[in-house]
C-alpha positions in Angstrom: 3.7 -20.8 -20.7 2.3 -23.5 -18.3 3.8 -26.2 -20.5 7.3 -24.9 -19.8 7.1 -25.2 -16.0 7.6 -28.4 -14.0 4.3 -27.9 -12.2 0.8 -29.0 -13.2 -1.9 -26.5 -14.2 -4.0 -27.8 -11.3 -1.3 -26.9 -8.8 -1.0 -23.5 -10.4 -4.7 -23.1 -10.1 -4.7 -23.9 -6.4 -1.7 -21.6 -5.9 -3.6 -18.8 -7.7 -6.7 -19.4 -5.6 -4.7 -19.3 -2.4 -3.0 -16.0 -3.4 -6.3 -14.3 -4.3 -8.0 -15.5 -1.1 -5.0 -14.2 1.0 -5.1 -10.8 -0.7 -8.9 -10.6 -0.2 -8.7 -11.4 3.5 -5.9 -8.9 4.1 -7.8 -6.2 2.3 -11.2 -6.9 3.9 -10.4 -8.4 7.3 -14.1 -8.2 8.2 -14.9 -10.6 5.4 -17.6 -13.1 6.3 -19.1 -14.1 2.9 -17.8 -14.7 -0.6 -19.9 -14.9 -3.8 -17.8 -16.4 -6.6 -18.9 -15.9 -10.2 -17.2 -18.8 -12.1 -16.9 -19.2 -15.8 -16.2 -22.4 -17.7 -12.5 -21.9 -18.4 -9.4 -22.0 -16.2 -10.3 -18.6 -14.7 -13.5 -20.2 -13.4 -11.3 -23.1 -12.1 -9.4 -20.5 -10.0 -12.8 -19.4 -8.6 -13.9 -22.9 -7.7 -10.6 -23.6 -5.9 -10.8 -20.3 -4.1 -14.3 -21.2 -2.9 -13.1 -24.5 -1.6 -10.3 -22.8 0.3 -12.6 -20.2 1.7 -15.1 -22.8 2.9 -12.2 -24.6 4.7 -11.4 -21.4 6.5 -15.0 -21.0 7.7 -16.0 -18.3 5.3 -19.6 -18.5 4.0 -19.2 -19.0 0.2 -21.3 -19.8 -2.8 -20.5 -20.2 -6.4 -22.7 -18.8 -9.1 -21.9 -20.6 -12.4 -21.8 -18.5 -15.5 -22.2 -21.3 -18.0 -23.1 -24.9 -18.3 -20.9 -26.9 -15.8 -20.9 -29.7 -18.3 -18.8 -27.5 -20.6 -16.1 -26.9 -18.0 -12.5 -27.4 -19.0 -11.0 -30.5 -17.5 -9.0 -28.6 -14.8 -12.0 -26.4 -14.0 -14.2 -29.5 -13.6 -11.7 -31.0 -11.1 -11.8 -27.7 -9.2 -15.6 -27.8 -9.1 -15.5 -31.3 -7.7 -13.2 -30.1 -4.9 -15.4 -27.2 -4.2 -18.5 -29.3 -3.9 -16.6 -31.8 -1.7 -15.8 -28.8 0.6 -19.5 -28.1 1.0 -19.7 -25.2 -1.4 -23.1 -24.6 -3.1 -22.7 -24.3 -6.9 -25.8 -22.9 -8.6 -26.6 -21.3 -11.9 -26.0 -17.6 -12.0 -29.6 -16.7 -13.1 -30.9 -17.3 -9.6 -29.0 -14.2 -8.5 -30.6 -11.8 -11.0 -33.8 -11.8 -9.0 -31.9 -10.8 -5.8 -31.2 -7.2 -4.8 -27.6 -6.5 -3.7 -29.1 -5.1 -0.5 -29.9 -8.7 0.6 -26.1 -9.2 0.9 -24.4 -7.9 4.1 -21.6 -5.4 3.8 -19.1 -8.0 4.9 -19.6 -9.7 1.5 -17.0 -9.6 -1.3 -17.8 -10.7 -4.9 -15.2 -12.6 -6.8 -15.1 -12.2 -10.6 -13.7 -15.5 -12.1 -15.9 -15.5 -15.2 -13.5 -14.7 -18.1 -9.7 -14.8 -18.4 -7.0 -14.0 -20.9 -8.6 -16.0 -23.7 -11.5 -13.5 -23.9 -11.3 -11.3 -27.1 -15.0 -10.4 -27.3 -17.8 -9.9 -27.8 -19.6 -10.9 -24.6 -22.4 -13.3 -24.6 -25.8 -11.9 -23.5 -25.8 -14.1 -20.4 -22.4 -12.7 -19.4 -23.6 -9.1 -19.9 -26.5 -9.6 -17.5 -24.2 -11.0 -14.8 -21.7 -8.2 -15.2 -24.4 -5.6 -15.1 -25.6 -7.1 -11.8 -22.1 -7.1 -10.4 -21.5 -3.5 -11.4 -24.7 -2.4 -9.8 -24.2 -4.3 -6.6 -22.4 -1.7 -4.5 -20.3 -4.5 -3.1 -16.5 -4.9 -3.3 -15.4 -6.8 -6.4 -12.2 -8.6 -6.9 -11.3 -9.8 -10.4 -9.1 -12.8 -10.8 -6.3 -12.0 -13.3 -8.3 -9.3 -15.1 -11.8 -7.9 -15.1 -14.2 -10.0 -17.2 -15.1 -8.3 -20.5 -11.7 -6.5 -20.8 -9.3 -7.5 -23.5 -6.0 -8.2 -21.8 -3.9 -7.4 -24.9 -5.5 -4.2 -26.0 -7.2 -2.9 -22.9 -10.4 -2.4 -24.9 -13.9 -2.8 -23.4 -17.0 -3.5 -25.4 -20.4 -2.7 -24.2 -19.6 -3.6 -20.6 -17.0 -5.1 -18.3 -16.7 -5.8 -14.6 -15.7 -2.7 -12.7 -13.4 -4.2 -10.1 -12.4 -2.7 -6.8 -9.2 -4.7 -7.1 -7.6 -7.0 -9.7 -5.2 -9.7 -8.6 -3.0 -10.1 -11.7 -1.3 -13.5 -11.8 2.0 -14.8 -13.3 2.5 -11.8 -15.6 1.1 -8.3 -15.7 -1.4 -7.8 -18.6 -0.5 -4.8 -20.7 -4.1 -4.0 -21.4 -4.8 -3.2 -17.7 -2.7 0.0 -17.8 -4.0 2.1 -20.7 -7.0 3.8 -22.1 -10.2 3.1 -20.2 -8.9 -0.1 -18.6 -7.7 1.5 -15.4 -11.3 2.5 -14.7 -12.2 -1.2 -14.7 -9.2 -2.7 -13.0 -9.2 -0.7 -9.8 -6.3 -1.4 -7.5 -3.9 -3.8 -9.2 -2.1 -6.4 -7.1 0.5 -8.7 -8.8 1.8 -12.1 -7.8 4.0 -14.3 -10.1 2.8 -17.5 -8.4 6.5 -18.5 -8.2 6.8 -18.7 -11.9 10.6 -18.6 -12.9 11.7 -15.4 -14.5 13.2 -17.4 -17.4 9.7 -18.7 -18.3 8.0 -15.3 -17.8 10.6 -13.7 -20.1 10.5 -16.3 -22.8 9.4 -15.3 -26.3 6.2 -17.5 -26.0 5.2 -15.6 -22.8 6.0 -12.1 -24.1 3.8 -11.8 -27.2 2.3 -9.3 -27.3 4.6 -7.5 -24.9 5.4 -4.0 -23.6 7.3 -2.6 -20.7 5.8 -0.7 -17.9 7.8 2.4 -16.9 7.6 5.1 -14.3 10.0 7.6 -12.8 12.3 4.9 -11.5 13.0 3.7 -15.0 14.6 7.0 -16.0 16.8 7.8 -12.9 20.0 7.7 -14.9 18.9 9.7 -18.0 20.6 13.0 -16.9 24.2 13.0 -15.8 25.5 15.6 -13.3 26.9 18.8 -14.8 30.6 19.5 -14.5 31.7 22.6 -12.6 32.7 24.3 -15.9 29.4 23.8 -17.7 28.1 26.8 -19.6 24.8 27.5 -21.4 26.2 26.8 -24.8 26.8 23.2 -23.8 23.1 22.7 -22.7 21.6 23.3 -26.1 19.2 25.8 -27.7 15.5 25.0 -28.0 13.5 26.8 -30.7 9.7 26.8 -29.9 7.5 27.6 -32.9 3.9 28.3 -32.3 1.3 30.6 -30.8 -1.0 31.9 -33.6 -3.4 34.6 -32.9 -5.3 33.8 -29.6 -3.1 30.8 -28.8 0.0 32.4 -27.4 -0.2 30.7 -24.0 0.5 27.2 -25.5 3.8 28.3 -27.0 4.8 30.3 -23.9 4.2 27.3 -21.7 6.2 25.0 -24.0 9.1 27.5 -23.9 9.0 27.7 -20.1 9.0 23.9 -19.8 12.0 23.7 -22.0 13.8 26.1 -19.8 12.8 24.3 -16.6 14.0 21.1 -18.1 17.5 22.6 -18.2 18.0 23.8 -21.8 20.8 26.4 -22.1 18.8 28.9 -24.0 15.2 28.9 -25.3 13.9 31.0 -28.2 10.2 31.5 -28.9 9.1 32.3 -32.5 5.5 33.4 -32.3 3.0 36.1 -33.3 4.3 39.6 -32.2 1.2 40.2 -30.2 2.4 37.6 -27.7 5.9 39.1 -27.3 5.0 41.2 -24.2 3.1 38.4 -22.5 5.9 36.0 -23.1 8.6 38.3 -21.7 6.5 39.2 -18.7 5.9 35.5 -18.0 9.5 34.3 -18.6 12.1 37.0 -19.4 14.7 34.3 -19.7 13.2 33.3 -23.0 14.2 35.1 -26.2 11.1 36.0 -28.1 10.9 36.8 -31.8 7.6 38.1 -33.2 6.4 37.6 -36.8 2.9 38.5 -38.1 3.0 37.6 -41.7 4.3 34.4 -43.3 7.3 36.2 -44.6 7.1 39.3 -42.4 10.1 38.4 -40.2 12.0 37.3 -43.3 13.0 33.8 -44.2 16.7 34.6 -43.7 16.0 35.5 -40.0 14.0 32.4 -39.5 16.7 30.4 -41.1 19.2 31.9 -38.7 17.1 30.8 -35.7 16.8 27.3 -37.1 20.6 27.1 -37.7 21.3 27.9 -34.1 18.7 25.4 -32.8 19.6 22.1 -31.2 16.0 21.0 -31.5 12.7 22.5 -32.6 9.4 22.2 -30.7 6.8 22.8 -33.4 3.1 23.0 -32.8 1.9 24.4 -29.5 -0.8 26.9 -30.4 0.3 26.8 -34.0 -3.2 27.1 -35.5 -4.3 26.4 -39.0 -3.8 29.8 -40.8 -1.5 30.8 -43.6 0.9 31.8 -41.0 0.7 28.3 -39.4 1.3 26.5 -42.7 4.3 28.8 -43.5 5.9 28.1 -40.1 5.5 24.4 -40.5 6.9 24.3 -44.0 9.9 26.4 -43.1 10.8 24.3 -40.1 10.3 20.9 -41.7 12.1 21.8 -45.0 15.1 23.0 -43.0 15.1 20.2 -40.5 14.9 17.5 -43.0 16.2 14.4 -41.3 19.2 16.0 -39.5 17.5 18.2 -36.9 15.3 16.8 -34.1 11.8 18.1 -34.1 9.1 17.6 -31.5 5.8 17.8 -33.3 2.8 18.5 -31.1 -0.8 19.7 -31.3 -1.6 21.7 -34.5 1.7 20.6 -36.2 0.3 17.1 -36.1 -3.0 18.2 -37.6 -1.2 20.0 -40.4 1.1 17.1 -41.0 -2.0 14.9 -41.5 -3.3 17.4 -44.0 -0.1 17.3 -46.0 0.1 13.6 -45.9 -3.5 13.4 -47.2 -2.7 15.8 -50.1 0.4 13.7 -51.0 -1.8 10.6 -51.1 -4.3 12.3 -53.4 -1.5 13.4 -55.7 -0.8 9.7 -56.4 2.7 9.8 -54.8 4.0 12.8 -56.7 6.9 15.0 -55.4 6.4 15.5 -51.6 5.7 19.0 -50.6 7.4 18.4 -47.2 9.5 15.7 -45.6 6.9 13.4 -44.0 9.1 11.1 -42.1 12.3 11.4 -40.0 14.1 9.2 -37.5 14.7 12.3 -35.4 11.0 13.3 -35.0 9.1 13.0 -31.8 5.3 12.9 -32.2 3.1 13.5 -29.2 -0.6 13.0 -30.3 -3.6 12.6 -28.2 -6.2 10.1 -29.6 -7.9 12.7 -31.7 -4.7 13.8 -33.4 -3.6 10.1 -33.7 -6.9 9.4 -35.5 -6.2 12.2 -38.0 -2.6 11.0 -38.6 -3.8 7.5 -39.3 -7.0 8.5 -41.1 -9.2 6.4 -38.8 -11.8 7.2 -36.1 -10.9 8.0 -32.5 -12.8 4.8 -31.5 -10.6 2.8 -33.7 -7.5 4.2 -32.0 -8.9 3.6 -28.6 -10.0 0.1 -29.4 -6.3 -1.0 -29.7 -4.0 1.7 -28.5 -1.0 -0.6 -28.9 -1.7 -1.2 -32.6 -2.3 2.5 -33.1 1.0 3.7 -31.6 2.8 1.1 -33.5 1.2 2.2 -36.8 2.0 5.8 -36.0 5.7 5.0 -35.5 5.8 2.8 -38.6 4.1 5.6 -40.7 6.0 8.6 -39.5 9.3 7.2 -38.1 11.1 8.5 -35.0 9.5 8.2 -31.6 5.8 8.5 -30.7 3.8 8.8 -27.6 0.0 8.2 -27.7 -1.1 10.3 -24.8 -3.9 9.5 -22.4 -4.3 7.4 -19.3 -1.4 4.9 -19.5 0.4 6.8 -22.2 2.0 4.4 -24.8 5.5 5.1 -26.2 6.8 3.5 -29.3 10.4 3.9 -30.2 12.9 2.3 -32.5 16.3 1.3 -31.2 19.4 -0.5 -32.6 19.6 -4.2 -31.8 22.6 -5.7 -30.2 24.0 -6.7 -33.6 23.7 -3.0 -34.7 22.6 -4.2 -38.2 18.9 -3.9 -37.7 16.5 -2.0 -35.4 13.6 -3.1 -33.3 10.5 -1.4 -32.2 9.5 -1.4 -28.5 6.5 -0.2 -26.6 6.5 1.3 -23.1 3.5 1.9 -20.9 3.9 4.9 -18.6 1.9 4.5 -15.4 2.7 8.0 -14.0 0.1 10.7 -14.0 -3.4 11.3 -12.8 -6.8 12.6 -13.8 -5.9 16.1 -12.8 -3.9 16.3 -16.0 -7.2 16.6 -17.9 -6.7 20.3 -18.4 -5.5 22.6 -21.1 -1.7 23.1 -21.7 -0.5 19.8 -20.3 0.6 18.6 -23.8 2.4 21.9 -24.4 4.4 21.5 -21.3 5.3 17.9 -22.3 6.4 19.0 -25.7 8.7 21.7 -24.3 10.0 19.3 -21.6 11.0 16.8 -24.3 12.6 19.5 -26.3 14.6 20.7 -23.3 15.9 17.2 -22.7 17.0 16.7 -26.3 18.8 20.0 -26.2 20.9 18.6 -23.4 22.1 15.7 -25.5 19.5 13.0 -24.9 18.5 11.0 -28.0 14.9 11.7 -29.1 13.8 8.3 -28.0 15.4 8.6 -24.5 14.1 12.2 -24.2 10.6 11.0 -24.9 10.9 8.2 -22.4 12.3 10.5 -19.7 10.0 13.4 -20.6 6.8 11.4 -20.3 7.8 9.9 -16.9 9.0 13.2 -15.5 5.8 15.0 -16.8 3.5 12.4 -15.1 5.5 12.3 -11.9 5.5 16.1 -11.7 1.7 16.1 -11.9 1.6 13.4 -9.2 3.8 15.6 -7.0 1.6 18.6 -7.7 -1.6 16.9 -6.7 -0.2 15.7 -3.4 -0.2 19.3 -2.2 -3.7 20.4 -3.4 -5.6 17.6 -5.1 -6.5 16.8 -8.7 -9.2 19.3 -9.5 -7.9 22.7 -10.6 -4.4 21.4 -11.5 -2.9 23.7 -14.0 -0.2 23.0 -16.6 2.0 25.7 -15.1 1.8 24.0 -11.7 4.1 21.3 -13.1 7.0 23.7 -13.7 8.7 23.6 -10.3 8.2 19.9 -9.8 9.8 19.4 -13.2 12.8 21.4 -12.1 13.1 19.3 -8.9 12.8 16.1 -10.8 15.5 16.8 -13.4 17.9 17.7 -10.6 17.2 14.6 -8.5 16.8 11.7 -11.0 
């Protein structure tokens, strides 16, 4: 990217240092001392220049070198020379390891300029010891561009990474900062483009790998106002299938979320023991109870499917004979012409059927195992089963995992978790081919780590599809609305104790004010 801009890398380095120092001084106006940890690459060069600027401003500063200064890149070496000329002490990092953080005053800020975007792991032992000291220091830590030890492309962390108080991200946002465990390490993220032209930042060379960060502001036009003559038949019918014995709440919440999203009618197909609870909770939902795989009759189930605009399959579905029967009937009817939102147990059963098909050496498929109209909503555990890998493999590269899920199953996929990733396929401008894109949703909060959140999301997406949104757009809107609803809910009472049903009224407000 730097080669495409009419500005030298040294000038960019100085500009980066100036920006970071300005941010630090604004955030900690009581700042009196900086300790800069500098690596041997250009990230370290930013640190050296920052030290020189700080010294010129009268701030006490020292550089602790995390590597042999004779191995510095040419630009970093120039920055080191400038720092020394400014009177900055540059010493090997190991002198620090014998010091306790208590020896530093509370007006000290640590600058992490050890490793940059070129780091892919693993860490050297020397870097591990430095990072361990930084994390145990109890002092504010500012990472330059990204926390050292974090992979900027995947967001993965090995044994250890710097836990920053703030990360000043430069030129372009790094996708890895926003998903999985990375937010725990990045802290507050401040972005500055360093004056880099948009034409350069958007170039193909600069955008690989790439994704798009989205939040509620990205979906403000997804729902158009209703006309005065609108009736419920124009707002679609959602069929929610789930709620095996003991799991009725999941299906009931999904049905209520579909209704709150604005679906014209919602039908719940569940175990008959849940009928009373469902009607008491939400009498607007039509409930059909069935206890045996064929107890309600395939013809009656077929009639429900024929009336449906979309099926939400999986909340509380279980893994019984009843569960398998419901899954088979829905997927066999839906084929590739009816949108289906697959969540929770439907994903686990889907993985089972795919495994059986693979073991049969590609014989006749028992079920359709792919559709462009599917929406899959796995958490990392379900994603691992669908991909037949470990959860750690999924979490080590969530971007690769969500891409593999979409490639394998078709349709649209969200890999849930902090910084949920959405992978959808859309038509290109030439309308001849399609292209796959990844979105990173930054809505939501840790309060969502409670039961039923995924069921509400599945129902919400189904309710949006029923109103005419494509599965891909419904997924995008649904994930953002879901996260924003949770953010609104915690504003009133905090994160702990947040319930999935607390999202229902914020969802209604959001779908009416986008």
